[in-house]
N, C-alpha and C positions, 0 to 999 in steps of 0.2 A: 231815827233815820232808817229808811227801808234798806234791805239788802241789795235791791236792784234799783237802778235808775229807770224812770219812765222815758221811753224814746218817743219823741214827737217829730213828725215830718212836716217841714215847711219848705217852701220854694220848690226846686226842681229835683230833689233827691228821690222822690217817689218815681219820677220818670226814669231815673237811672236804674232803679230796681226793676221796673217793668221791662226796660230794654235788655238788661242782663238776663232776666227770666225768658223773654222771647227768644233771644239768641241761643240760650241753653236748650230750650225746648226744641229748636230747630236741629241742634246737634244730636239730641237724643232721638228724634224721629229718624235721622239719617243713620243712626246706630254708630256714630263716631263721636265719642265724648272728647271734647277738645278744650281750647282756651276759654271759651265762654262758660263751660261747666266748671272748670277750675276757678275762674273768676267768681262765679256764683257761690261756690263752696267757700272760697276764701272770704268773700263778703259776709256771708251768713255767720261764719265762725267769728270773724272779727267784730261784727256788730254785737254778737252775744257777749263778747269780752267787754266791749265798750259799755254795754248795758249793766255790767257788774261794776266796772271801775273805769271811767272814761279819762282818767288823768294819765299823762305821759309815762309816769313811773310805773303804771300798771303793766307795761310791756316787760318789765324786769321782775315782776311778781312770780315767785316760785309756785304759788298755789294755782296758777293757770297753766294747765298742761296742754299746750298748743304749739305746733311747729311754726305757725305763722302769726306771731303776735301783731296787733295793729301798729302801724307806724304812725304814732300820734306825736304831734309837737304843739307846744303852746305858741300862739301867735302874739308876738309882742311888738311887731313893727307894722306900720301902715294902717293901724286902726286904733281907736281910742278905747275899745272894749277889752277889758282884761280877762274876760271869761271865754274868749274864743280859742278854739283848737282846730288843728288841721289833721285829718285822718287821710293817709295816703294808701292807695291800693295799686300795686304794680300789676297791671293786667297784661303785660307783654304787648302783643299786637292789638289787644282790645283797648289799650290806652293807659296812660298814667292818670288814674282817677284820683281826684282830691275832693274831699267833703269837708266843708267848714261847718263846725258845730259849736254851740255854746252850752255851758252848764248853767242852769238857772236854779237858784235857791237850793242848791245842794241835793236836788232829787230829780231833776229833769235834764235830759240831753236833747237839745233841739237841733236836729239836722237842718241846716240853713241853706246850703248851696253846694251844688256839685259842679265841677269843671274839670277839663282835661288840662293837666299842666304840661306845657310843651316848652318849658324853659327851666334853667337851673337857678338856684338861689331863692331869695325870699318871695313870698306870695306878693304879687303886684296889686296895687291899689284897685285896679279895674276888676279883679277877681273878688275883692273884699266888699265892694259897694253893694252887690246884690244880697250878700249875707247880712250886712248891716241893716239894709232896708227891711229884709224879712224879719230880722230880730226885733227891730223897732216896732214893726206892725204887730208881731206876736206879743210884745211887752205892753201894748195898749190894753189887752184883755187880761194878761197875767204878768203884772209888773215884777221886776227884780226887787226883792226885799232887802238886798244887802248892798 
């Protein structure tokens, strides 16, 4: 097994990255580094950590020296897939970003769906449906072997 997981973009996660970069660029042009730059920095650092170890317990790993470990939770409700995880990014006024991802065949992290979580508690079924659909489409070409 490789030291790093391959990160695969599916669904609307790429649009989230583009939005964060666009807003950060605007802040830099104005000479005022603000919330969007902080969110971009947090996103990049956390994505790097997830690329090394995407499992929830990685946030407790002493080998990762980072002030903002990813808030990762295993999703075990409202879906039949046991390899789904939720990555949360507290963006302040930029939003409470949630990215649903799957770990496929112990070497790929598939970023499936981004949404803003505006409620407390479990991820609702309506937010999991797009992730499941994207995962099923992806698995047609690269099936889960386990």
